[in-house]
C-alpha positions as a Markdown table, in Angstrom:
| # | Residue | x | y | z |
|---|---|---|---|---|
| 1 | Met | -27.9 | 167.7 | -26.8 |
| 2 | Gly | -25.6 | 165.3 | -24.9 |
| 3 | Ile | -24.7 | 164.1 | -21.4 |
| 4 | Glu | -21.3 | 163.8 | -19.8 |
| 5 | Thr | -21.3 | 161.4 | -16.8 |
| 6 | Glu | -18.5 | 161.0 | -14.3 |
| 7 | Tyr | -18.9 | 157.5 | -12.7 |
| 8 | Gly | -17.9 | 156.6 | -9.2 |
| 9 | Ile | -15.3 | 153.9 | -9.1 |
| 10 | Ser | -13.8 | 151.8 | -6.3 |
| 11 | Ala | -11.4 | 148.8 | -6.0 |
| 12 | Pro | -12.5 | 146.9 | -3.0 |
| 13 | Gly | -10.2 | 144.0 | -3.9 |
| 14 | Val | -7.2 | 146.2 | -4.3 |
| 15 | Pro | -7.3 | 148.9 | -1.6 |
| 16 | Asp | -4.0 | 150.4 | -2.7 |
| 17 | Leu | -5.2 | 151.1 | -6.2 |
| 18 | Asp | -5.9 | 154.8 | -6.6 |
| 19 | Pro | -8.9 | 155.9 | -8.6 |
| 20 | Val | -6.9 | 157.4 | -11.5 |
| 21 | Thr | -5.1 | 154.1 | -12.1 |
| 22 | Ala | -8.3 | 152.1 | -11.6 |
| 23 | Ser | -10.1 | 154.4 | -14.2 |
| 24 | Ser | -7.2 | 154.0 | -16.6 |
| 25 | Ile | -7.3 | 150.2 | -16.4 |
| 26 | Leu | -11.1 | 150.2 | -16.8 |
| 27 | Ile | -11.1 | 152.4 | -20.0 |
| 28 | Gly | -7.9 | 150.9 | -21.4 |
| 29 | Ser | -9.3 | 147.4 | -21.1 |
| 30 | Tyr | -12.3 | 148.3 | -23.3 |
| 31 | Ala | -10.6 | 150.7 | -25.7 |
| 32 | Gly | -7.9 | 148.4 | -27.1 |
| 33 | Thr | -6.3 | 149.8 | -30.2 |
| 34 | Leu | -8.6 | 152.8 | -30.2 |
| 35 | Arg | -6.3 | 154.3 | -27.6 |
| 36 | Arg | -4.0 | 155.3 | -30.5 |
| 37 | Ile | -6.5 | 158.0 | -31.6 |
| 38 | Arg | -5.6 | 161.1 | -29.7 |
| 39 | Trp | -8.1 | 163.7 | -28.5 |
| 40 | Asp | -7.5 | 167.0 | -30.3 |
| 41 | Tyr | -7.3 | 169.7 | -27.7 |
| 42 | Asp | -6.3 | 172.5 | -30.1 |
| 43 | Gln | -9.8 | 173.9 | -30.4 |
| 44 | Glu | -10.7 | 173.7 | -26.6 |
| 45 | Ser | -11.1 | 176.6 | -24.3 |
| 46 | Pro | -12.9 | 175.4 | -21.2 |
| 47 | Leu | -12.0 | 178.6 | -19.2 |
| 48 | Arg | -13.6 | 181.0 | -21.7 |
| 49 | Asp | -16.3 | 182.7 | -19.7 |
| 50 | Val | -19.4 | 184.0 | -21.5 |
| 51 | Arg | -19.1 | 187.1 | -19.3 |
| 52 | Ala | -15.6 | 187.9 | -20.6 |
| 53 | Ser | -13.9 | 188.2 | -23.9 |
| 54 | Lys | -10.9 | 186.0 | -23.2 |
| 55 | Pro | -10.1 | 182.9 | -21.2 |
| 56 | Val | -8.6 | 183.5 | -17.8 |
| 57 | Gly | -5.7 | 181.4 | -16.5 |
| 58 | Ala | -4.7 | 177.9 | -17.6 |
| 59 | Arg | -7.0 | 175.2 | -18.9 |
| 60 | Glu | -8.4 | 172.7 | -16.5 |
| 61 | Gly | -7.5 | 169.1 | -16.3 |
| 62 | Gly | -4.2 | 168.3 | -18.1 |
| 63 | Asp | -5.0 | 164.6 | -18.9 |
| 64 | Glu | -3.6 | 165.2 | -22.4 |
| 65 | Asp | -0.1 | 165.5 | -20.9 |
| 66 | Val | 0.0 | 162.4 | -18.7 |
| 67 | Gly | -1.1 | 159.7 | -21.1 |
| 68 | Leu | -4.4 | 158.9 | -19.5 |
| 69 | Pro | -7.0 | 157.0 | -21.7 |
| 70 | Asn | -9.0 | 159.4 | -23.8 |
| 71 | Val | -10.9 | 157.4 | -26.4 |
| 72 | Leu | -13.3 | 158.1 | -29.2 |
| 73 | Leu | -15.7 | 155.2 | -29.9 |
| 74 | Pro | -17.4 | 154.1 | -33.1 |
| 75 | Asn | -20.7 | 155.2 | -31.7 |
| 76 | Gly | -19.4 | 158.8 | -31.7 |
| 77 | Ala | -19.0 | 159.0 | -27.9 |
| 78 | Arg | -15.9 | 159.9 | -25.8 |
| 79 | Tyr | -14.7 | 157.7 | -23.0 |
| 80 | Tyr | -11.9 | 159.0 | -20.8 |
| 81 | Val | -10.4 | 159.6 | -17.4 |
| 82 | Asp | -11.5 | 163.0 | -15.9 |
| 83 | His | -10.7 | 164.1 | -12.4 |
| 84 | Ala | -10.0 | 160.6 | -11.1 |
| 85 | His | -13.2 | 159.2 | -12.6 |
| 86 | Pro | -14.1 | 157.3 | -15.7 |
| 87 | Glu | -16.2 | 159.6 | -17.8 |
| 88 | Tyr | -18.6 | 158.8 | -20.6 |
| 89 | Ser | -19.8 | 161.6 | -22.9 |
| 90 | Thr | -22.6 | 160.6 | -25.2 |
| 91 | Pro | -22.5 | 161.5 | -28.9 |
| 92 | Glu | -24.6 | 164.5 | -29.9 |
| 93 | Cys | -28.3 | 163.6 | -30.1 |
| 94 | Ala | -31.1 | 165.5 | -31.7 |
| 95 | Thr | -34.0 | 164.2 | -29.6 |
| 96 | Pro | -34.4 | 163.4 | -25.9 |
| 97 | Arg | -35.4 | 159.8 | -26.5 |
| 98 | Glu | -32.3 | 159.2 | -28.6 |
| 99 | Leu | -30.2 | 160.7 | -25.8 |
| 100 | Val | -31.8 | 158.3 | -23.3 |
| 101 | Val | -30.7 | 155.4 | -25.5 |
| 102 | His | -27.1 | 156.6 | -25.8 |
| 103 | Asp | -26.9 | 157.4 | -22.1 |
| 104 | Lys | -27.9 | 153.8 | -21.4 |
| 105 | Ala | -25.4 | 152.6 | -23.9 |
| 106 | Gly | -22.8 | 154.4 | -21.8 |
| 107 | Glu | -23.9 | 152.3 | -18.7 |
| 108 | Arg | -23.5 | 149.1 | -20.7 |
| 109 | Ile | -20.1 | 150.1 | -21.9 |
| 110 | Leu | -19.0 | 150.7 | -18.3 |
| 111 | Glu | -20.4 | 147.3 | -17.5 |
| 112 | Met | -18.6 | 145.7 | -20.4 |
| 113 | Ser | -15.4 | 147.3 | -19.3 |
| 114 | Leu | -15.7 | 145.7 | -15.9 |
| 115 | Gly | -16.1 | 142.4 | -17.7 |
| 116 | Glu | -12.9 | 143.0 | -19.6 |
| 117 | Val | -11.0 | 143.8 | -16.4 |
| 118 | Ala | -12.4 | 140.7 | -14.8 |
| 119 | Arg | -10.9 | 138.6 | -17.6 |
| 120 | Met | -7.6 | 140.3 | -17.6 |
| 121 | Phe | -6.8 | 140.4 | -13.8 |
| 122 | Pro | -7.1 | 138.0 | -10.9 |
| 123 | Ala | -10.4 | 137.6 | -9.2 |
| 124 | Asp | -9.4 | 139.6 | -6.2 |
| 125 | His | -8.5 | 142.6 | -8.4 |
| 126 | Arg | -12.2 | 143.6 | -8.5 |
| 127 | Leu | -13.5 | 147.0 | -9.6 |
| 128 | Val | -17.0 | 148.4 | -9.0 |
| 129 | Val | -18.6 | 151.3 | -10.9 |
| 130 | Tyr | -21.5 | 153.4 | -9.8 |
| 131 | Lys | -23.6 | 155.8 | -11.8 |
| 132 | Asn | -24.1 | 158.3 | -9.0 |
| 133 | Asn | -22.8 | 161.8 | -7.8 |
| 134 | Ser | -21.4 | 161.4 | -4.3 |
| 135 | Asp | -19.0 | 159.2 | -2.5 |
| 136 | Gly | -20.7 | 159.9 | 0.9 |
| 137 | Lys | -17.6 | 161.5 | 2.2 |
| 138 | Gly | -18.1 | 165.1 | 1.1 |
| 139 | Asn | -17.0 | 164.7 | -2.5 |
| 140 | Ser | -19.3 | 165.1 | -5.5 |
| 141 | Tyr | -18.7 | 164.3 | -9.2 |
| 142 | Gly | -20.8 | 165.6 | -12.0 |
| 143 | Thr | -23.4 | 164.6 | -14.6 |
| 144 | His | -23.3 | 167.5 | -17.1 |
| 145 | Glu | -26.0 | 168.2 | -19.7 |
| 146 | Asn | -25.1 | 170.1 | -22.9 |
| 147 | Tyr | -27.6 | 171.9 | -25.1 |
| 148 | Leu | -26.9 | 173.7 | -28.4 |
| 149 | Val | -28.5 | 177.2 | -28.3 |
| 150 | Ser | -28.5 | 180.2 | -30.5 |
| 151 | Arg | -25.7 | 182.7 | -29.9 |
| 152 | Ala | -28.2 | 185.5 | -30.5 |
| 153 | Thr | -30.1 | 184.6 | -27.3 |
| 154 | Pro | -28.9 | 187.0 | -24.5 |
| 155 | Phe | -27.2 | 184.9 | -21.8 |
| 156 | Asp | -28.8 | 187.0 | -19.1 |
| 157 | Arg | -32.2 | 185.9 | -20.3 |
| 158 | Ile | -31.0 | 182.2 | -20.4 |
| 159 | Ala | -29.9 | 182.5 | -16.8 |
| 160 | Arg | -33.0 | 184.3 | -15.6 |
| 161 | Asp | -35.4 | 181.8 | -17.0 |
| 162 | Leu | -33.4 | 178.6 | -16.4 |
| 163 | Ile | -32.5 | 179.1 | -12.8 |
| 164 | Pro | -36.1 | 178.7 | -11.5 |
| 165 | Phe | -36.6 | 175.8 | -13.9 |
| 166 | Phe | -33.5 | 174.0 | -12.7 |
| 167 | Val | -34.2 | 174.6 | -9.0 |
| 168 | Ser | -37.8 | 173.2 | -9.3 |
| 169 | Arg | -37.2 | 170.4 | -11.8 |
| 170 | Gln | -35.3 | 168.3 | -9.2 |
| 171 | Val | -38.7 | 166.9 | -8.0 |
| 172 | Phe | -38.6 | 164.6 | -11.1 |
| 173 | Thr | -34.9 | 164.5 | -12.0 |
| 174 | Gly | -33.4 | 163.8 | -8.5 |
| 175 | Ala | -31.6 | 160.4 | -8.0 |
| 176 | Gly | -32.3 | 160.4 | -4.3 |
| 177 | Lys | -29.7 | 160.5 | -1.5 |
| 178 | Leu | -29.4 | 159.2 | 2.1 |
| 179 | Gly | -27.8 | 161.9 | 4.2 |
| 180 | Phe | -26.5 | 165.4 | 3.8 |
| 181 | Glu | -23.1 | 166.7 | 2.7 |
| 182 | Gly | -21.3 | 169.8 | 1.7 |
| 183 | Gly | -21.5 | 171.5 | 5.1 |
| 184 | Arg | -25.2 | 172.0 | 4.9 |
| 185 | Gly | -26.0 | 170.0 | 8.1 |
| 186 | Glu | -28.9 | 167.7 | 8.7 |
| 187 | Arg | -32.5 | 168.4 | 9.2 |
| 188 | Ser | -33.6 | 168.6 | 12.8 |
| 189 | His | -36.6 | 166.5 | 12.1 |
| 190 | Gly | -37.9 | 163.8 | 9.8 |
| 191 | Ser | -35.8 | 161.4 | 7.7 |
| 192 | Met | -32.3 | 161.9 | 6.5 |
| 193 | Tyr | -33.4 | 161.3 | 2.9 |
| 194 | Gln | -33.4 | 164.0 | 0.2 |
| 195 | Ile | -34.5 | 164.2 | -3.4 |
| 196 | Thr | -31.2 | 165.0 | -5.2 |
| 197 | Gln | -27.6 | 164.1 | -4.8 |
| 198 | Arg | -26.1 | 167.3 | -6.1 |
| 199 | Ala | -28.0 | 170.1 | -4.3 |
| 200 | Asp | -25.8 | 170.1 | -1.2 |
| 201 | Phe | -22.8 | 171.0 | -3.3 |
| 202 | Phe | -24.1 | 174.2 | -5.0 |
| 203 | Glu | -23.2 | 177.6 | -3.6 |
| 204 | Ala | -23.7 | 180.2 | -6.3 |
| 205 | Asp | -26.4 | 181.3 | -8.8 |
| 206 | Ile | -24.0 | 181.8 | -11.8 |
| 207 | Gly | -20.3 | 181.1 | -12.3 |
| 208 | Leu | -17.6 | 179.4 | -14.3 |
| 209 | Glu | -16.4 | 176.8 | -11.8 |
| 210 | Thr | -17.5 | 173.1 | -11.9 |
| 211 | Thr | -15.7 | 171.7 | -8.8 |
| 212 | Leu | -15.7 | 174.6 | -6.3 |
| 213 | Arg | -18.4 | 177.1 | -5.6 |
| 214 | Arg | -20.6 | 175.2 | -8.1 |
| 215 | Pro | -23.2 | 177.4 | -9.8 |
| 216 | Ile | -26.7 | 176.6 | -10.8 |
| 217 | Ile | -25.9 | 178.2 | -14.2 |
| 218 | Asn | -22.4 | 177.5 | -15.6 |
| 219 | Thr | -20.9 | 180.2 | -17.8 |
| 220 | Arg | -18.4 | 178.1 | -19.7 |
| 221 | Asp | -18.4 | 179.4 | -23.3 |
| 222 | Glu | -17.0 | 176.5 | -25.3 |
| 223 | Pro | -19.5 | 175.8 | -28.1 |
| 224 | His | -17.7 | 172.9 | -29.9 |
| 225 | Ala | -19.5 | 174.4 | -33.0 |
| 226 | Asp | -19.5 | 177.6 | -35.1 |
| 227 | Pro | -19.0 | 180.2 | -32.3 |
| 228 | Thr | -20.6 | 183.0 | -34.3 |
| 229 | Lys | -23.9 | 181.0 | -34.5 |
| 230 | Tyr | -24.0 | 178.8 | -31.4 |
| 231 | Arg | -23.3 | 178.5 | -27.8 |
| 232 | Arg | -23.2 | 175.2 | -25.8 |
| 233 | Leu | -25.1 | 175.6 | -22.6 |
| 234 | His | -23.1 | 173.5 | -20.1 |
| 235 | Cys | -25.5 | 172.5 | -17.3 |
| 236 | Ile | -23.9 | 171.0 | -14.1 |
| 237 | Val | -26.8 | 171.0 | -11.7 |
| 238 | Gly | -28.4 | 167.6 | -12.6 |
| 239 | Asp | -28.1 | 164.1 | -11.1 |
| 240 | Ala | -27.0 | 160.9 | -12.8 |
| 241 | Asn | -30.2 | 159.1 | -13.4 |
| 242 | Met | -30.7 | 155.3 | -13.7 |
| 243 | Ser | -34.3 | 155.8 | -14.6 |
| 244 | Glu | -35.0 | 156.3 | -18.3 |
| 245 | Ile | -38.1 | 158.3 | -17.5 |
| 246 | Ser | -36.2 | 160.7 | -15.3 |
| 247 | Thr | -33.5 | 161.2 | -18.0 |
| 248 | Phe | -36.1 | 161.7 | -20.7 |
| 249 | Leu | -37.9 | 164.3 | -18.6 |
| 250 | Lys | -34.7 | 165.9 | -17.5 |
| 251 | Val | -33.3 | 166.6 | -21.0 |
| 252 | Gly | -36.6 | 166.9 | -22.9 |
| 253 | Thr | -38.1 | 169.5 | -20.6 |
| 254 | Ala | -34.9 | 171.5 | -20.5 |
| 255 | Ala | -34.6 | 171.5 | -24.3 |
| 256 | Leu | -38.2 | 172.7 | -24.7 |
| 257 | Val | -37.7 | 175.4 | -22.1 |
| 258 | Leu | -34.6 | 176.6 | -24.0 |
| 259 | Lys | -36.7 | 176.9 | -27.2 |
| 260 | Met | -39.1 | 179.1 | -25.3 |
| 261 | Ile | -36.2 | 181.2 | -23.9 |
| 262 | Glu | -34.8 | 181.7 | -27.5 |
| 263 | Asp | -38.3 | 183.0 | -28.5 |
| 264 | Ala | -38.6 | 185.2 | -25.3 |
| 265 | Phe | -41.8 | 183.4 | -24.5 |
| 266 | Leu | -41.5 | 183.1 | -20.7 |
| 267 | Pro | -42.4 | 185.6 | -18.0 |
| 268 | Asp | -40.0 | 186.3 | -15.2 |
| 269 | Tyr | -40.1 | 183.5 | -12.5 |
| 270 | Ser | -36.9 | 184.8 | -10.8 |
| 271 | Leu | -36.4 | 183.4 | -7.3 |
| 272 | Glu | -35.5 | 185.5 | -4.2 |
| 273 | Asp | -32.7 | 183.1 | -3.1 |
| 274 | Pro | -32.1 | 180.3 | -5.7 |
| 275 | Val | -29.4 | 178.5 | -3.8 |
| 276 | Arg | -31.4 | 178.3 | -0.6 |
| 277 | Ala | -34.5 | 177.2 | -2.6 |
| 278 | Leu | -32.4 | 174.4 | -4.3 |
| 279 | His | -31.4 | 173.0 | -0.9 |
| 280 | Glu | -34.9 | 173.3 | 0.6 |
| 281 | Ile | -36.7 | 171.6 | -2.2 |
| 282 | Ser | -34.2 | 168.7 | -2.1 |
| 283 | Arg | -34.9 | 168.1 | 1.6 |
| 284 | Asp | -38.7 | 168.1 | 1.1 |
| 285 | Thr | -39.8 | 164.6 | 0.0 |
| 286 | Thr | -43.5 | 165.7 | 0.3 |
| 287 | Cys | -42.9 | 168.2 | -2.5 |
| 288 | Arg | -45.0 | 170.7 | -0.6 |
| 289 | Ile | -42.6 | 173.4 | 0.5 |
| 290 | Gly | -43.0 | 176.9 | -0.9 |
| 291 | Ile | -40.2 | 178.9 | -2.3 |
| 292 | Arg | -40.3 | 182.7 | -2.6 |
| 293 | Leu | -40.1 | 184.4 | -6.0 |
| 294 | Ala | -38.4 | 187.8 | -6.4 |
| 295 | Asp | -41.9 | 189.4 | -7.0 |
| 296 | Gly | -43.0 | 188.2 | -3.5 |
| 297 | Arg | -45.1 | 185.3 | -4.6 |
| 298 | Lys | -44.6 | 181.9 | -2.9 |
| 299 | Leu | -44.9 | 178.8 | -5.0 |
| 300 | Gly | -44.0 | 175.1 | -4.5 |
| 301 | Ala | -41.6 | 173.4 | -6.9 |
| 302 | Val | -44.5 | 171.4 | -8.5 |
| 303 | Ala | -46.6 | 174.6 | -8.9 |
| 304 | Leu | -43.6 | 176.3 | -10.6 |
| 305 | Gln | -43.2 | 173.4 | -13.0 |
| 306 | Trp | -46.9 | 173.6 | -13.8 |
| 307 | Glu | -46.2 | 177.2 | -14.9 |
| 308 | Tyr | -43.5 | 176.1 | -17.2 |
| 309 | Leu | -45.6 | 173.2 | -18.6 |
| 310 | Gly | -48.5 | 175.6 | -19.3 |
| 311 | Arg | -46.3 | 177.9 | -21.3 |
| 312 | Ala | -44.7 | 174.9 | -23.1 |
| 313 | Lys | -48.1 | 173.7 | -24.3 |
| 314 | Glu | -48.9 | 177.1 | -25.6 |
| 315 | Trp | -45.5 | 177.4 | -27.4 |
| 316 | Val | -45.7 | 173.9 | -29.0 |
| 317 | Glu | -49.3 | 174.5 | -30.2 |
| 318 | Val | -48.2 | 177.7 | -32.0 |
| 319 | Asn | -44.6 | 176.8 | -33.1 |
| 320 | Glu | -44.2 | 173.0 | -33.4 |
| 321 | Pro | -47.5 | 171.3 | -33.3 |
| 322 | Asp | -46.5 | 168.3 | -35.3 |
| 323 | Thr | -42.9 | 167.7 | -34.2 |
| 324 | Gly | -43.2 | 164.9 | -31.7 |
| 325 | His | -43.5 | 166.7 | -28.4 |
| 326 | Asp | -46.7 | 164.8 | -27.4 |
| 327 | Glu | -45.0 | 162.1 | -25.3 |
| 328 | Leu | -42.8 | 164.6 | -23.5 |
| 329 | Leu | -45.8 | 166.9 | -22.6 |
| 330 | Arg | -47.9 | 163.9 | -21.6 |
| 331 | Arg | -45.3 | 162.5 | -19.3 |
| 332 | Trp | -44.5 | 165.9 | -17.8 |
| 333 | Glu | -48.1 | 166.5 | -17.0 |
| 334 | Glu | -48.7 | 163.0 | -15.6 |
| 335 | Thr | -45.6 | 163.3 | -13.4 |
| 336 | Leu | -46.7 | 166.7 | -12.0 |
| 337 | Ser | -50.2 | 165.4 | -11.3 |
| 338 | Ala | -48.8 | 162.4 | -9.4 |
| 339 | Leu | -46.3 | 164.6 | -7.5 |
| 340 | Glu | -49.2 | 166.8 | -6.4 |
| 341 | Ala | -51.4 | 163.8 | -5.3 |
| 342 | Asp | -48.8 | 161.5 | -3.9 |
| 343 | Pro | -45.1 | 161.6 | -4.8 |
| 344 | Met | -44.6 | 157.9 | -3.6 |
| 345 | Ser | -47.0 | 156.8 | -6.5 |
| 346 | Leu | -44.1 | 157.4 | -8.9 |
| 347 | His | -41.9 | 154.6 | -7.6 |
| 348 | Arg | -41.9 | 153.0 | -11.1 |
| 349 | Gln | -40.9 | 156.2 | -12.9 |
| 350 | Leu | -38.6 | 158.4 | -10.7 |
| 351 | Asp | -35.2 | 157.4 | -9.2 |
| 352 | Trp | -35.6 | 159.2 | -5.9 |
| 353 | Val | -39.0 | 157.6 | -5.2 |
| 354 | Ala | -37.9 | 154.1 | -6.3 |
| 355 | Lys | -34.8 | 154.3 | -4.0 |
| 356 | Tyr | -36.8 | 155.8 | -1.1 |
| 357 | Arg | -39.3 | 152.9 | -1.3 |
| 358 | Val | -36.5 | 150.3 | -1.2 |
| 359 | Leu | -34.8 | 152.0 | 1.8 |
| 360 | Glu | -38.0 | 152.6 | 3.7 |
| 361 | Gly | -39.1 | 149.0 | 3.3 |
| 362 | Tyr | -35.7 | 147.6 | 4.4 |
| 363 | Arg | -35.6 | 150.1 | 7.3 |
| 364 | Glu | -39.0 | 149.0 | 8.6 |
| 365 | Arg | -38.4 | 145.3 | 8.2 |
| 366 | Glu | -35.0 | 145.5 | 10.0 |
| 367 | Gly | -36.0 | 148.2 | 12.6 |
| 368 | Leu | -33.1 | 150.4 | 11.5 |
| 369 | Ser | -32.5 | 154.1 | 12.0 |
| 370 | Trp | -32.0 | 156.3 | 9.0 |
| 371 | Asn | -28.3 | 156.6 | 9.7 |
| 372 | Ala | -27.7 | 152.8 | 9.7 |
| 373 | Ser | -24.7 | 151.8 | 7.6 |
| 374 | Lys | -26.7 | 149.0 | 5.9 |
| 375 | Leu | -29.0 | 151.7 | 4.4 |
| 376 | Lys | -26.0 | 153.6 | 3.1 |
| 377 | Met | -24.8 | 150.4 | 1.4 |
| 378 | Ile | -28.3 | 150.0 | -0.2 |
| 379 | Asp | -28.3 | 153.6 | -1.3 |
| 380 | Leu | -24.9 | 153.0 | -3.2 |
| 381 | Gln | -26.0 | 149.7 | -4.5 |
| 382 | Tyr | -28.9 | 151.2 | -6.3 |
| 383 | His | -26.4 | 152.8 | -8.7 |
| 384 | Asp | -24.2 | 149.8 | -9.5 |
| 385 | Val | -23.9 | 149.5 | -13.3 |
| 386 | Arg | -23.7 | 145.7 | -13.2 |
| 387 | Arg | -27.1 | 144.3 | -14.1 |
| 388 | Ala | -26.6 | 141.3 | -11.9 |
| 389 | Ser | -25.9 | 143.4 | -8.9 |
| 390 | Gly | -27.4 | 146.9 | -9.1 |
| 391 | Ile | -30.7 | 147.4 | -7.2 |
| 392 | Tyr | -32.1 | 149.5 | -10.0 |
| 393 | His | -31.5 | 146.8 | -12.5 |
| 394 | Arg | -33.1 | 144.2 | -10.2 |
| 395 | Leu | -36.2 | 146.3 | -9.9 |
| 396 | Ala | -36.3 | 146.8 | -13.7 |
| 397 | Glu | -36.0 | 143.1 | -14.3 |
| 398 | Arg | -39.0 | 142.4 | -12.0 |
| 399 | Gly | -41.1 | 145.0 | -13.8 |
| 400 | Glu | -41.0 | 147.4 | -10.9 |
| 401 | Ile | -39.4 | 150.1 | -12.9 |
| 402 | Glu | -40.9 | 151.5 | -16.1 |
| 403 | Arg | -38.7 | 151.3 | -19.2 |
| 404 | Leu | -38.7 | 153.7 | -22.1 |
| 405 | Val | -36.3 | 152.1 | -24.6 |
| 406 | Ser | -35.5 | 148.5 | -25.5 |
| 407 | Glu | -32.3 | 146.5 | -25.0 |
| 408 | Glu | -32.1 | 146.2 | -28.8 |
| 409 | Glu | -31.9 | 149.9 | -29.2 |
| 410 | Ile | -29.3 | 150.1 | -26.5 |
| 411 | Asp | -27.2 | 147.4 | -28.1 |
| 412 | Arg | -27.2 | 149.3 | -31.4 |
| 413 | Ala | -26.1 | 152.5 | -29.7 |
| 414 | Ile | -23.2 | 150.7 | -28.1 |
| 415 | Val | -21.6 | 150.3 | -31.5 |
| 416 | Gly | -23.4 | 152.7 | -33.8 |
| 417 | Pro | -23.8 | 156.5 | -33.7 |
| 418 | Pro | -27.0 | 158.6 | -33.9 |
| 419 | Glu | -27.8 | 159.0 | -37.6 |
| 420 | Asp | -29.2 | 162.6 | -37.4 |
| 421 | Thr | -26.2 | 164.6 | -36.1 |
| 422 | Arg | -22.5 | 164.9 | -37.0 |
| 423 | Ala | -21.7 | 162.1 | -34.6 |
| 424 | Tyr | -22.7 | 159.8 | -37.5 |
| 425 | Phe | -19.7 | 161.0 | -39.6 |
| 426 | Arg | -17.3 | 160.8 | -36.6 |
| 427 | Gly | -18.4 | 157.4 | -35.5 |
| 428 | Arg | -18.6 | 155.8 | -38.9 |
| 429 | Cys | -15.1 | 157.1 | -39.8 |
| 430 | Ile | -13.7 | 155.7 | -36.5 |
| 431 | Gly | -15.5 | 152.4 | -37.1 |
| 432 | Arg | -14.4 | 151.9 | -40.7 |
| 433 | Trp | -10.9 | 153.3 | -40.6 |
| 434 | Pro | -9.6 | 153.4 | -36.9 |
| 435 | Gly | -6.0 | 153.1 | -38.1 |
| 436 | Ser | -6.3 | 156.3 | -40.2 |
| 437 | Val | -8.0 | 158.6 | -37.7 |
| 438 | Ala | -5.0 | 160.4 | -36.1 |
| 439 | Ala | -7.1 | 162.6 | -33.8 |
| 440 | Ala | -10.5 | 163.9 | -33.3 |
| 441 | Ser | -12.7 | 166.2 | -31.2 |
| 442 | Trp | -16.3 | 167.1 | -31.2 |
| 443 | Asp | -16.0 | 169.5 | -34.1 |
| 444 | Ser | -13.2 | 168.1 | -36.2 |
| 445 | Leu | -11.6 | 164.9 | -37.4 |
| 446 | Ile | -7.9 | 164.6 | -38.4 |
| 447 | Leu | -7.2 | 161.8 | -40.9 |
| 448 | Asp | -4.0 | 160.2 | -42.1 |
| 449 | Thr | -4.8 | 159.7 | -45.8 |
| 450 | Gly | -1.2 | 158.8 | -46.8 |
| 451 | Ala | -0.5 | 162.3 | -48.0 |
| 452 | Ala | 2.4 | 164.4 | -46.9 |
| 453 | Ser | 0.4 | 166.1 | -44.2 |
| 454 | Leu | -2.6 | 165.1 | -42.1 |
| 455 | Gln | -6.0 | 166.2 | -43.2 |
| 456 | Arg | -8.3 | 168.1 | -40.8 |
| 457 | Ile | -12.0 | 167.9 | -41.6 |
| 458 | Pro | -13.8 | 170.6 | -39.7 |
| 459 | Met | -17.4 | 169.9 | -38.4 |
| 460 | Pro | -18.7 | 173.2 | -37.1 |
| 461 | Glu | -22.4 | 172.4 | -37.9 |
| 462 | Pro | -23.7 | 169.7 | -35.4 |
| 463 | Leu | -26.6 | 168.9 | -37.8 |
| 464 | Arg | -24.4 | 168.2 | -40.8 |
| 465 | Gly | -22.5 | 165.0 | -41.2 |
| 466 | Thr | -25.7 | 163.0 | -40.7 |
| 467 | Arg | -26.5 | 159.7 | -42.5 |
| 468 | His | -28.7 | 161.8 | -44.9 |
| 469 | His | -25.8 | 164.0 | -45.7 |
| 470 | Val | -22.8 | 161.6 | -45.9 |
| 471 | Gly | -24.2 | 158.1 | -45.7 |
| 472 | Glu | -23.9 | 157.4 | -49.4 |
| 473 | Leu | -20.6 | 159.1 | -49.6 |
| 474 | Leu | -19.1 | 156.9 | -46.8 |
| 475 | Glu | -20.5 | 153.8 | -48.4 |
| 476 | Asn | -18.9 | 154.6 | -51.8 |
| 477 | Ala | -15.5 | 155.5 | -50.3 |
| 478 | Pro | -13.1 | 152.5 | -50.1 |
| 479 | Asp | -10.5 | 154.4 | -48.0 |
| 480 | Pro | -10.0 | 157.7 | -46.2 |
| 481 | Ala | -8.3 | 159.4 | -49.1 |
| 482 | Ser | -11.2 | 158.6 | -51.4 |
| 483 | Met | -13.6 | 159.9 | -48.8 |
| 484 | Val | -11.8 | 163.2 | -48.5 |
| 485 | Ser | -11.7 | 163.5 | -52.3 |
| 486 | Leu | -15.5 | 162.9 | -52.4 |
| 487 | Leu | -16.0 | 165.5 | -49.7 |
| 488 | Glu | -14.0 | 168.1 | -51.5 |
| 489 | Gly | -16.0 | 167.3 | -54.6 |
């Protein structure tokens, strides 16, 4: 599993600096000589739709043609400019906790990049980066989750069982948002606060697009692995979370639900109108509103999550009783119980509650209305990646936010890859021999070994290339040519 995060960026000290240039400066300042390693687009097909046999139209983006930074890092991650945003894609991780660590490492790398920019440019050339999903002016940028699933699992079943899960899970994955966008209008009563930043921008149940008519289930069929065995489920409906607990629940529960889907373990929870339900749940901070299922039943988001949790407990007991799901199941259950009793009691665990508590406290003290510009500034400041400035970080420093991982783990993940996926091989090669890595992608590495032609090393198996598989080999190889020879042997 992995997370791709497009960060919001602004240049308050240089108003004429466009976001593409600002993002390029930011990434280039951190990347240094790693910029010479090019991203290998040869194997990419982002417009291949799982519902069709061939790609339709031209590929998205085009950043490979204009020289924008597109960097592979020694921790196995990708750091690049995408759609006028700095984007950080974590390396492949095998557990939700490891993914939390590497997602946080991405935040630190953005913060370090800002420090590099500050050293290179005058003080008034200031950049600010936010880990959020909306600029407040009708534009949204994504946080995309990726999960490796079996190609044998029918996509229709994946879509059927995941849509109700994604629609209802926002009660613990939402990052919180002041105001309403995307042409959805404002509520006629109550506050202008909603649970999630992304809900306003979704208009379809299923589809290929990621920037227009955004679907709850994305049909991009680009596995970055052996396509006969695997598909990569590309999920675009989630928020960018500052809270480690929210991220852990977001990816951990989704991965567990996907295991149940692969085993055809879930009943049909199909919703009557998923897009409408997505919007309605986001606007209900009491977490009490009921949504109608296709079979006529009406359940709240929390009640629907209880259904998934109950099934998950049964599945784990039968299939994986000793594989480390205890913490996930415990936190999932505790979170649902608290949401049922009083959502505001989760201010130390969930982003949307923590931010709401800050906004409400400031609003009451200052006697402000919900549409006050000061509150909008506070909303944005919650997501500032700088630990000295971001409101989330201030809360965490005071012990008002529960942490899941340590700073030592995050520091290791900034420079080192996960050890139990192919990211280990990619990251260690880049770290040891950056001058010999000509290009790379998620599923291949192209090395200049000094031979007449470049050497492509395919990596179609995401769980090969781990420290267990290649650690000793990498230690024994003094140079890339020796390493390739050992691999061939």
